[in-house]
Every structure is written in structure tokens, then in C-alpha cells.
C-alpha positions as a Markdown table, in Angstrom:
| # | Residue | x | y | z |
|---|---|---|---|---|
| 1 | Met | 27.1 | 101.9 | 65.1 |
| 2 | Pro | 25.7 | 101.4 | 61.7 |
| 3 | Thr | 22.6 | 103.5 | 61.0 |
| 4 | Ser | 21.0 | 100.0 | 60.0 |
| 5 | Ser | 21.5 | 98.8 | 63.7 |
| 6 | Val | 20.5 | 102.3 | 65.1 |
| 7 | Arg | 17.3 | 101.5 | 63.0 |
| 8 | Arg | 16.9 | 98.4 | 64.4 |
| 9 | Ile | 17.3 | 99.1 | 68.2 |
| 10 | Thr | 14.9 | 101.9 | 67.8 |
| 11 | Thr | 11.8 | 99.9 | 66.1 |
| 12 | Thr | 12.2 | 97.2 | 69.2 |
| 13 | Met | 11.9 | 99.9 | 71.7 |
| 14 | Thr | 9.7 | 102.0 | 70.2 |
| 15 | Ser | 7.5 | 98.6 | 69.5 |
| 16 | Gly | 7.9 | 97.6 | 73.1 |
| 17 | Leu | 6.6 | 100.8 | 73.9 |
| 18 | Ser | 3.3 | 100.8 | 71.9 |
| 19 | Gly | 2.8 | 97.5 | 73.4 |
| 20 | Gly | 2.8 | 99.0 | 76.9 |
| 21 | Ile | 6.1 | 98.4 | 77.7 |
| 22 | Lys | 8.0 | 101.3 | 79.6 |
| 23 | Leu | 10.8 | 102.7 | 78.1 |
| 24 | Ser | 13.8 | 101.6 | 79.5 |
| 25 | Ile | 17.5 | 102.0 | 78.0 |
| 26 | Gly | 19.4 | 98.6 | 78.6 |
| 27 | Thr | 23.1 | 98.5 | 79.7 |
| 28 | Gly | 23.6 | 97.1 | 75.9 |
| 29 | Ile | 23.0 | 100.3 | 74.6 |
| 30 | Lys | 25.0 | 102.3 | 77.2 |
| 31 | Ala | 27.8 | 100.1 | 76.5 |
| 32 | Ala | 27.8 | 100.8 | 72.3 |
| 33 | Ala | 27.5 | 104.4 | 73.6 |
| 34 | Ala | 30.5 | 104.3 | 75.4 |
| 35 | Thr | 32.2 | 102.3 | 72.5 |
| 36 | Ala | 30.9 | 105.1 | 69.7 |
| 37 | Asp | 32.7 | 107.7 | 72.5 |
| 38 | Arg | 36.0 | 106.2 | 72.1 |
| 39 | Ala | 35.8 | 107.0 | 68.1 |
| 40 | Arg | 34.7 | 110.3 | 68.6 |
| 41 | Pro | 35.6 | 111.5 | 72.2 |
| 42 | Pro | 33.8 | 114.3 | 73.7 |
| 43 | Arg | 35.0 | 117.7 | 73.3 |
| 44 | Ser | 35.5 | 120.2 | 76.0 |
| 45 | Gly | 33.1 | 122.3 | 77.3 |
| 46 | Val | 30.4 | 122.5 | 79.5 |
| 47 | Thr | 28.3 | 119.6 | 80.9 |
| 48 | Val | 24.5 | 120.0 | 82.0 |
| 49 | Leu | 23.0 | 117.3 | 83.8 |
| 50 | Ile | 19.0 | 116.6 | 84.0 |
| 51 | Tyr | 17.2 | 115.3 | 86.9 |
| 52 | His | 13.7 | 114.7 | 87.4 |
| 53 | Arg | 12.5 | 112.9 | 90.7 |
| 54 | Val | 14.4 | 111.8 | 93.7 |
| 55 | Gly | 13.3 | 109.6 | 96.0 |
| 56 | Arg | 9.9 | 108.7 | 95.3 |
| 57 | Arg | 10.5 | 105.2 | 94.5 |
| 58 | Ala | 8.1 | 105.4 | 91.7 |
| 59 | Lys | 10.2 | 102.7 | 89.6 |
| 60 | Val | 10.8 | 104.8 | 86.6 |
| 61 | Glu | 14.0 | 105.8 | 85.3 |
| 62 | Met | 13.7 | 109.6 | 85.8 |
| 63 | Asp | 13.1 | 108.7 | 89.5 |
| 64 | Leu | 16.7 | 107.9 | 91.3 |
| 65 | Asp | 17.2 | 106.4 | 94.7 |
| 66 | Ala | 18.3 | 109.5 | 97.4 |
| 67 | Asp | 21.3 | 107.5 | 98.5 |
| 68 | Ile | 22.6 | 107.4 | 94.8 |
| 69 | Phe | 21.9 | 111.1 | 94.0 |
| 70 | Glu | 24.0 | 112.1 | 97.3 |
| 71 | Arg | 26.2 | 110.0 | 96.2 |
| 72 | Gln | 26.7 | 111.8 | 92.8 |
| 73 | Ile | 26.3 | 115.2 | 94.3 |
| 74 | Ser | 29.0 | 114.2 | 96.8 |
| 75 | Glu | 31.6 | 113.3 | 93.9 |
| 76 | Leu | 30.6 | 116.2 | 91.9 |
| 77 | Ala | 31.4 | 118.6 | 95.2 |
| 78 | Glu | 34.5 | 116.9 | 95.9 |
| 79 | Gly | 35.8 | 117.6 | 92.2 |
| 80 | Gly | 34.9 | 121.3 | 92.6 |
| 81 | Arg | 33.4 | 121.1 | 88.9 |
| 82 | Val | 29.9 | 122.0 | 89.8 |
| 83 | Val | 28.9 | 125.8 | 88.8 |
| 84 | Asp | 25.8 | 127.8 | 88.5 |
| 85 | Ile | 23.8 | 128.5 | 85.3 |
| 86 | Asp | 25.1 | 132.2 | 84.7 |
| 87 | Gln | 28.8 | 131.1 | 85.5 |
| 88 | Gly | 28.3 | 128.5 | 82.8 |
| 89 | Leu | 27.2 | 130.3 | 80.3 |
| 90 | Ala | 30.0 | 132.8 | 80.8 |
| 91 | Tyr | 32.7 | 130.3 | 80.0 |
| 92 | Leu | 30.4 | 129.3 | 77.2 |
| 93 | Asp | 30.6 | 132.7 | 75.7 |
| 94 | Gly | 33.8 | 133.5 | 76.4 |
| 95 | Ser | 32.9 | 136.0 | 79.3 |
| 96 | Leu | 35.0 | 134.3 | 81.8 |
| 97 | Pro | 38.5 | 132.4 | 80.4 |
| 98 | Glu | 38.2 | 128.8 | 79.3 |
| 99 | Pro | 38.4 | 127.0 | 82.7 |
| 100 | Ser | 41.1 | 124.4 | 82.9 |
| 101 | His | 38.4 | 121.7 | 83.7 |
| 102 | Asn | 35.2 | 120.8 | 82.2 |
| 103 | Pro | 32.3 | 122.3 | 84.2 |
| 104 | Val | 29.3 | 120.9 | 85.3 |
| 105 | Val | 25.8 | 122.4 | 85.8 |
| 106 | Ile | 22.9 | 120.8 | 87.9 |
| 107 | Thr | 19.3 | 121.2 | 86.3 |
| 108 | Phe | 16.0 | 119.9 | 87.6 |
| 109 | Asp | 12.7 | 119.9 | 85.5 |
| 110 | Asp | 8.8 | 120.3 | 86.6 |
| 111 | Gly | 8.8 | 121.9 | 90.2 |
| 112 | Thr | 7.8 | 118.8 | 92.4 |
| 113 | Ser | 7.7 | 118.4 | 95.9 |
| 114 | Asp | 10.6 | 115.8 | 96.2 |
| 115 | Phe | 13.2 | 118.6 | 94.8 |
| 116 | Ala | 12.4 | 120.7 | 98.3 |
| 117 | Glu | 12.1 | 117.8 | 100.6 |
| 118 | Ile | 14.9 | 115.5 | 99.5 |
| 119 | Ala | 17.3 | 116.7 | 96.6 |
| 120 | Leu | 17.9 | 120.4 | 98.0 |
| 121 | Pro | 18.9 | 119.4 | 101.7 |
| 122 | Ile | 21.4 | 117.2 | 100.0 |
| 123 | Leu | 22.4 | 120.2 | 97.3 |
| 124 | Val | 22.9 | 122.0 | 100.5 |
| 125 | Lys | 24.7 | 119.9 | 102.6 |
| 126 | Tyr | 27.1 | 119.7 | 99.8 |
| 127 | Gly | 27.3 | 123.8 | 98.8 |
| 128 | Val | 26.0 | 122.5 | 95.2 |
| 129 | Pro | 24.1 | 125.0 | 93.1 |
| 130 | Ala | 20.9 | 124.0 | 90.6 |
| 131 | Leu | 18.9 | 125.5 | 88.5 |
| 132 | Leu | 15.0 | 124.3 | 88.8 |
| 133 | Tyr | 12.5 | 124.9 | 85.8 |
| 134 | Val | 9.1 | 125.0 | 87.0 |
| 135 | Ser | 5.7 | 124.8 | 84.9 |
| 136 | Thr | 4.0 | 126.9 | 87.2 |
| 137 | Glu | 0.2 | 125.9 | 86.5 |
| 138 | Phe | 0.5 | 122.6 | 88.3 |
| 139 | Leu | 2.2 | 125.2 | 91.3 |
| 140 | Asp | -0.9 | 127.2 | 91.0 |
| 141 | Ser | -3.5 | 124.2 | 91.0 |
| 142 | Gly | -1.9 | 121.1 | 92.8 |
| 143 | Arg | -2.4 | 119.3 | 89.6 |
| 144 | Glu | 0.2 | 116.2 | 89.7 |
| 145 | Phe | 2.7 | 115.6 | 87.2 |
| 146 | Pro | 3.0 | 111.8 | 86.1 |
| 147 | Tyr | 5.3 | 109.4 | 88.4 |
| 148 | Ala | 4.6 | 110.5 | 92.0 |
| 149 | Gly | 5.2 | 114.3 | 91.0 |
| 150 | Thr | 3.5 | 116.0 | 93.2 |
| 151 | Pro | 4.1 | 119.8 | 92.5 |
| 152 | Leu | 6.0 | 122.1 | 95.0 |
| 153 | Ser | 4.2 | 124.7 | 96.9 |
| 154 | Trp | 4.9 | 128.5 | 96.0 |
| 155 | Asp | 6.2 | 128.7 | 99.6 |
| 156 | Ala | 8.5 | 125.9 | 99.2 |
| 157 | Ala | 9.6 | 127.3 | 95.8 |
| 158 | Arg | 10.5 | 131.0 | 97.8 |
| 159 | Asp | 12.3 | 128.7 | 100.5 |
| 160 | Thr | 14.3 | 126.9 | 97.7 |
| 161 | Ile | 15.6 | 130.5 | 96.5 |
| 162 | Ala | 16.2 | 131.6 | 100.0 |
| 163 | Thr | 19.2 | 129.0 | 100.3 |
| 164 | Gly | 21.0 | 131.0 | 97.9 |
| 165 | Leu | 22.0 | 128.1 | 95.7 |
| 166 | Ile | 18.8 | 127.6 | 94.0 |
| 167 | Thr | 17.8 | 129.7 | 90.7 |
| 168 | Leu | 14.1 | 129.0 | 89.0 |
| 169 | Gly | 13.5 | 128.8 | 85.1 |
| 170 | Ser | 10.8 | 128.9 | 83.1 |
| 171 | His | 9.2 | 125.3 | 82.3 |
| 172 | Thr | 6.3 | 126.9 | 80.2 |
| 173 | His | 2.8 | 127.3 | 82.2 |
| 174 | Thr | 0.9 | 124.1 | 81.7 |
| 175 | His | 4.3 | 121.9 | 80.5 |
| 176 | Ala | 2.9 | 122.5 | 76.8 |
| 177 | Leu | 5.3 | 121.1 | 74.0 |
| 178 | Leu | 6.2 | 124.0 | 72.3 |
| 179 | Asp | 6.8 | 122.1 | 68.8 |
| 180 | Arg | 3.0 | 121.5 | 68.1 |
| 181 | Val | 1.2 | 124.8 | 69.2 |
| 182 | Asp | 0.5 | 128.3 | 67.7 |
| 183 | Ala | 2.3 | 131.1 | 68.0 |
| 184 | Ser | -0.2 | 132.7 | 70.3 |
| 185 | Thr | -0.5 | 129.8 | 72.6 |
| 186 | Ala | 3.6 | 129.6 | 72.7 |
| 187 | Arg | 3.3 | 133.2 | 73.7 |
| 188 | Asp | 0.7 | 132.7 | 76.3 |
| 189 | Glu | 2.5 | 129.9 | 77.8 |
| 190 | Leu | 5.7 | 132.0 | 78.1 |
| 191 | Asp | 4.2 | 135.0 | 79.2 |
| 192 | Arg | 1.7 | 133.3 | 81.8 |
| 193 | Ser | 5.0 | 131.5 | 83.2 |
| 194 | Ile | 6.9 | 134.5 | 83.9 |
| 195 | Glu | 4.3 | 136.2 | 85.0 |
| 196 | Arg | 3.1 | 133.8 | 88.1 |
| 197 | Leu | 7.0 | 133.4 | 88.9 |
| 198 | Ser | 7.6 | 137.2 | 89.2 |
| 199 | Glu | 4.6 | 137.6 | 91.1 |
| 200 | Glu | 5.3 | 134.6 | 93.6 |
| 201 | Thr | 9.2 | 134.8 | 93.9 |
| 202 | Gly | 9.8 | 138.7 | 92.6 |
| 203 | Leu | 12.3 | 137.4 | 90.2 |
| 204 | Ala | 11.7 | 137.1 | 86.5 |
| 205 | Pro | 13.2 | 133.9 | 85.3 |
| 206 | Lys | 16.0 | 134.1 | 82.7 |
| 207 | His | 16.3 | 130.6 | 81.5 |
| 208 | Phe | 13.7 | 128.6 | 79.9 |
| 209 | Ala | 13.7 | 124.6 | 79.2 |
| 210 | Tyr | 11.6 | 123.3 | 76.5 |
| 211 | Pro | 9.2 | 120.2 | 77.9 |
| 212 | Lys | 10.0 | 117.0 | 76.8 |
| 213 | Ala | 13.3 | 118.7 | 75.7 |
| 214 | Leu | 11.4 | 118.9 | 72.4 |
| 215 | Leu | 13.1 | 122.0 | 70.7 |
| 216 | Gly | 9.7 | 124.6 | 69.6 |
| 217 | Thr | 8.6 | 125.7 | 66.2 |
| 218 | Pro | 10.7 | 128.3 | 64.7 |
| 219 | Ala | 8.0 | 130.9 | 65.9 |
| 220 | Ala | 8.2 | 129.5 | 69.4 |
| 221 | Ala | 11.8 | 129.3 | 69.7 |
| 222 | Glu | 11.9 | 133.2 | 68.7 |
| 223 | Leu | 9.6 | 134.1 | 71.3 |
| 224 | Val | 12.2 | 132.0 | 73.6 |
| 225 | Arg | 15.0 | 134.2 | 72.1 |
| 226 | Glu | 13.0 | 137.2 | 73.3 |
| 227 | Arg | 12.3 | 136.4 | 76.7 |
| 228 | Phe | 15.3 | 134.4 | 78.2 |
| 229 | Val | 19.0 | 134.3 | 77.7 |
| 230 | Ser | 19.2 | 130.4 | 77.6 |
| 231 | Ala | 17.1 | 127.7 | 76.6 |
| 232 | Ser | 17.6 | 124.2 | 77.3 |
| 233 | Ile | 16.8 | 121.0 | 74.7 |
| 234 | Ser | 18.3 | 117.6 | 74.7 |
| 235 | Gly | 21.8 | 116.3 | 74.1 |
| 236 | Thr | 23.8 | 113.9 | 76.2 |
| 237 | Arg | 27.4 | 115.5 | 75.4 |
| 238 | Arg | 29.0 | 119.1 | 76.1 |
| 239 | Asn | 28.1 | 122.2 | 75.3 |
| 240 | Val | 31.3 | 123.4 | 73.5 |
| 241 | Phe | 32.9 | 126.5 | 74.8 |
| 242 | Leu | 32.5 | 129.4 | 72.0 |
| 243 | Glu | 30.5 | 127.2 | 69.8 |
| 244 | Thr | 27.3 | 126.0 | 71.7 |
| 245 | Asp | 24.1 | 128.3 | 70.9 |
| 246 | Pro | 22.6 | 129.5 | 74.5 |
| 247 | Tyr | 19.3 | 128.9 | 73.1 |
| 248 | Gln | 19.9 | 125.1 | 72.3 |
| 249 | Leu | 21.7 | 124.0 | 75.5 |
| 250 | Ala | 22.2 | 120.1 | 75.3 |
| 251 | Arg | 21.4 | 118.3 | 79.1 |
| 252 | Ser | 22.6 | 114.9 | 80.0 |
| 253 | Pro | 19.8 | 113.2 | 81.7 |
| 254 | Ile | 20.8 | 111.1 | 84.9 |
| 255 | Gln | 18.5 | 107.9 | 85.1 |
| 256 | Ala | 17.9 | 105.4 | 87.9 |
| 257 | Arg | 20.1 | 102.8 | 85.5 |
| 258 | Asp | 22.9 | 105.0 | 85.5 |
| 259 | Gly | 24.3 | 104.3 | 88.8 |
| 260 | Met | 27.8 | 105.7 | 89.3 |
| 261 | His | 29.5 | 104.2 | 86.5 |
| 262 | Trp | 27.7 | 105.4 | 83.5 |
| 263 | Phe | 26.7 | 109.0 | 85.6 |
| 264 | Arg | 30.4 | 109.4 | 85.5 |
| 265 | Arg | 30.7 | 108.7 | 81.5 |
| 266 | Lys | 27.8 | 111.6 | 81.3 |
| 267 | Val | 29.5 | 113.9 | 83.3 |
| 268 | Asp | 32.3 | 113.5 | 81.2 |
| 269 | Gly | 30.4 | 114.3 | 78.0 |
| 270 | Gly | 29.8 | 110.8 | 76.9 |
| 271 | Leu | 27.1 | 108.4 | 75.9 |
| 272 | Arg | 25.9 | 110.3 | 73.1 |
| 273 | Leu | 24.5 | 107.5 | 70.9 |
| 274 | Glu | 22.2 | 106.5 | 73.9 |
| 275 | Asp | 20.7 | 110.2 | 73.3 |
| 276 | Asp | 20.3 | 110.3 | 69.8 |
| 277 | Leu | 18.6 | 106.9 | 69.8 |
| 278 | Arg | 16.3 | 108.6 | 73.0 |
| 279 | Gly | 15.6 | 111.7 | 70.7 |
| 280 | Arg | 14.3 | 109.0 | 67.9 |
| 281 | Ile | 12.0 | 107.5 | 70.4 |
| 282 | Asn | 10.6 | 110.0 | 71.9 |
| 283 | Arg | 9.9 | 112.1 | 68.8 |
| 284 | Leu | 7.4 | 109.0 | 68.4 |
| 285 | Arg | 6.8 | 108.4 | 72.1 |
| 286 | Tyr | 5.2 | 112.1 | 72.2 |
| 287 | Arg | 3.7 | 112.5 | 68.8 |
| 288 | Gly | 0.4 | 112.5 | 70.2 |
| 289 | Ala | 0.7 | 114.3 | 73.0 |
| 290 | Ser | 0.4 | 118.2 | 73.8 |
| 291 | Glu | 2.2 | 118.2 | 77.4 |
């Protein structure tokens, strides 16, 4: 798609947002992204999927119907492609031989109660591992996330780990956007998150996800590298064997509009153009935000 077309689409969608219309990636953009995939096929590697809410009926793209979520997990489990984050990283850095298939890692952001109440039983049913990135202040205070985002309790967080399928990672303490804070604030956000997760679970987190998938400042990014073995940003594409920086893992967001058809495209590393558009929009959408 020509740059001028991308610019027109981005302008149209962001102007809708400024008028109070919620962001919605239409099927036309997905179709255009699929066409772009044919011209530039996805490379082999590890696909990391990102979910936020399941079954809360919040009427936003980040909230999936529980039945659709179960269909997606069932299909992935049947294909035997899901690995945990540590195995995925081992494939990427060559510690494990490159597999004959393209593995999939499942992640969730924030740490909301629907993960324990709705998503977790489905993951356990199919024996599928997942990484849950939590913003610890919300678990401490009970303060709600947007869009029906009641936080987990610490007891529930510990119960997820007890299944043997769930790894907890850091998503900062207050969900601070690390591309717009000073180094001291970034350090406090990371260290407080590590401290609280360690105190409550007995396990220090090894993995980190940037809030809103926005890469931090150079100073913040260096602090992340000093504390974790991986970090996730945005990017609907595969992480390429022996090439991808583990501190800039691309994750494909699974949305309510995806259903099964577009979900499969994303699992296969497709729809990169859609994510490029989303990235442009989010830079405008969150330019005045702090969390």
C-alpha cells in the first residue's frame, strides 16, 4: 500500500478518535494487510500473541468473547505449536535447534480478574502455557484498569502460578509509559514491580512488557535490559530465529474483530501492515497519556 494511502487511512482513523469515536480496525484494512503479506511473506520464527480481556462484554476490541477464545486455544493446542516464553526465547537465540514448525507464545497484559476467572480455566483445560504481565500497583490497591478491568487479587495471582502453566512478568508498577518518564521514575517503576512480585509470589520476574507496547527511552530501555531477560513491544509479525532482539519482542494483538480467520493470519505472522497503522495511531492516541 502506498505511503500516501497509509497516511490517509491514519488521518481518517485518528480524526475519528479526536471526535470521541473508539478506535476500530476495519476488515478492509485487514484485507489490505493480507494483500501486503502476499507481496512480503512472513519469515520463519516465533509468533507471540497478546490478549488483554476475555469474556467481560466490554464492547472494545481488546475484550474477546470467551467462546472465541476457547476456540482459538483449542486450535493452537491441537496443532501442538504453543511453547512457554523461555522455550520460545531458546529457539530464537539458538539454545534449542530451530524447530520444524513456527512456535507460538501466548501472553496477557495487565493482570485483570477475568484472566483467573475465565481465561485460566480454558488454558488449563488444554494444557496451554501463558505469560501474564502484571502492573503490581493495581493488585495492591484494587484500582481498576480501563474497560471492565478489575484487577486480580494476589491470592488469585499465586493460584495461577500453582497451575504450573503460568509465568508472571512485569508490566511496571503503575502502568507507566516508559517513553515519557525520566530515568529515576523508570527505575522506581521497574524496581517496585520486581519487589512486589518477589514479595507476593517468591519469584522475581524475568520478563517485561512495555505498557501500551511503547518502547521506553534509551535510559529506560537500558534499565530494562539490566533487570530482565526479555522485553516485549508491539509488532504483528514473527520474531525471527537468530535475529530478533529479545528486548524488542514483537507481539501480535488478538482482537474481538479477528474471529478465527484473522486470528489464523496473525498466528502465521501476517497482517504486518495493520500493526504499522496501529503504531502510528497509538503514537498520537497516547501522546498525552502517562499510563
